[in-house]
C-alpha positions as CSV (number, residue, x, y, z in Angstrom):
1,E,-13.2,-15.5,0.7
2,V,-10.0,-14.9,-1.3
3,Q,-9.9,-11.6,-3.1
4,L,-7.3,-9.9,-5.3
5,V,-8.5,-6.5,-6.5
6,E,-6.4,-4.6,-9.0
7,S,-6.6,-0.8,-9.5
8,G,-4.7,2.0,-11.2
9,G,-5.1,1.1,-14.8
10,G,-6.1,3.6,-17.5
11,L,-5.1,5.4,-20.6
12,V,-1.6,6.9,-20.8
13,Q,0.5,8.4,-23.6
14,P,3.7,6.7,-24.7
15,G,6.5,7.6,-22.3
16,G,4.1,8.1,-19.4
17,S,3.8,6.3,-16.1
18,L,1.2,4.3,-14.2
19,R,1.2,2.6,-10.8
20,L,-0.9,-0.5,-10.4
21,S,-2.0,-1.8,-7.1
22,C,-3.4,-5.1,-5.9
23,A,-5.2,-5.4,-2.6
24,A,-5.3,-9.0,-1.2
25,S,-7.6,-10.5,1.4
26,G,-8.7,-13.9,2.6
27,F,-5.3,-15.6,2.8
28,T,-2.0,-15.1,4.5
29,F,-0.5,-12.6,2.1
30,S,3.1,-12.7,3.4
31,S,3.3,-16.4,2.7
32,Y,2.6,-16.1,-1.0
33,T,4.8,-15.2,-4.0
34,M,3.1,-12.3,-5.8
35,S,3.3,-11.7,-9.5
36,W,1.9,-9.4,-12.2
37,Y,0.9,-10.9,-15.5
38,R,-0.6,-9.3,-18.6
39,Q,-2.6,-10.4,-21.5
40,A,-3.1,-8.5,-24.7
41,P,-5.9,-9.3,-27.2
42,G,-5.0,-12.4,-29.2
43,K,-1.9,-13.1,-27.2
44,E,-1.0,-15.5,-24.4
45,R,-0.8,-14.4,-20.8
46,E,2.7,-13.2,-20.1
47,L,4.5,-13.1,-16.7
48,V,5.6,-9.5,-16.2
49,A,7.2,-9.4,-12.7
50,T,7.4,-11.5,-9.5
51,I,8.3,-10.7,-6.0
52,S,9.1,-13.5,-3.5
53,R,7.3,-13.9,-0.2
54,A,10.3,-13.9,2.2
55,T,13.3,-12.0,0.8
56,S,11.3,-9.8,-1.6
57,S,13.7,-10.7,-4.4
58,T,12.3,-9.7,-7.8
59,N,12.3,-11.0,-11.3
60,Y,11.2,-9.3,-14.5
61,A,10.4,-10.1,-18.1
62,D,13.1,-8.9,-20.4
63,S,10.6,-6.6,-22.1
64,V,10.0,-4.6,-18.9
65,K,13.4,-4.7,-17.2
66,G,14.6,-1.2,-16.2
67,R,11.1,0.3,-16.7
68,F,8.8,-1.6,-14.3
69,T,9.3,-2.1,-10.5
70,I,7.3,-4.6,-8.4
71,S,7.0,-4.0,-4.7
72,R,5.0,-5.4,-1.8
73,D,3.8,-4.3,1.6
74,N,3.0,-7.3,3.8
75,A,1.6,-5.0,6.5
76,K,-1.0,-3.7,4.1
77,N,-1.5,-6.9,2.0
78,T,-0.7,-5.0,-1.2
79,V,1.5,-5.5,-4.2
80,S,2.3,-2.7,-6.6
81,L,3.7,-2.3,-10.1
82,Q,5.3,1.0,-11.0
83,M,5.4,1.3,-14.8
84,N,7.6,4.0,-16.3
85,S,8.5,4.8,-19.9
86,L,5.4,3.0,-21.1
87,K,5.2,1.8,-24.7
88,P,2.2,1.0,-26.9
89,E,3.2,-2.7,-26.7
90,D,2.6,-2.6,-23.0
91,T,-1.1,-2.3,-23.7
92,A,-2.9,-5.2,-22.0
93,V,-5.1,-6.3,-19.1
94,Y,-2.8,-6.6,-16.1
95,L,-3.6,-9.3,-13.6
96,C,-2.4,-9.9,-10.0
97,N,-1.5,-13.5,-9.0
98,A,-0.8,-15.0,-5.6
99,Q,1.0,-18.4,-5.6
100,R,2.1,-20.8,-2.9
101,L,2.6,-24.5,-3.5
102,Y,-0.5,-25.7,-5.4
103,Y,-2.6,-22.6,-4.5
104,S,-2.9,-20.0,-7.1
105,Y,-5.3,-17.0,-6.9
106,W,-6.1,-14.4,-9.6
107,G,-7.6,-11.0,-9.7
108,Q,-10.0,-9.8,-12.4
109,G,-7.4,-7.5,-14.0
110,T,-7.1,-3.8,-14.8
111,Q,-6.8,-2.4,-18.3
112,V,-3.7,-0.5,-19.3
113,T,-3.8,1.3,-22.6
114,V,-0.8,3.1,-24.0
115,S,-1.7,5.4,-26.9
116,S,-1.3,8.9,-28.2
């Protein structure tokens, strides 16, 4: 059974940091491109960051460049998102995605709330 389980969300003040993790199982993790998306209430799902399967090259949404860092550990089947200098507009449910060819898997998401 394919599973993606996110953790690490919570309430943080503006300017603070959080580290999200996604634990994967049930598929060959190292063969998949991994991404973090987010969805805020009333807004469309937004791609936040992607890390490739082979070279671990990364891409980021303009809104998070310089503040967020995506990384993966193929030995532990995990992908992480380090989020620094958080802003209220970063508030959303953050979801982990695994993508390869026509296969796409999603986690349930973890809530991140940035508020004073």
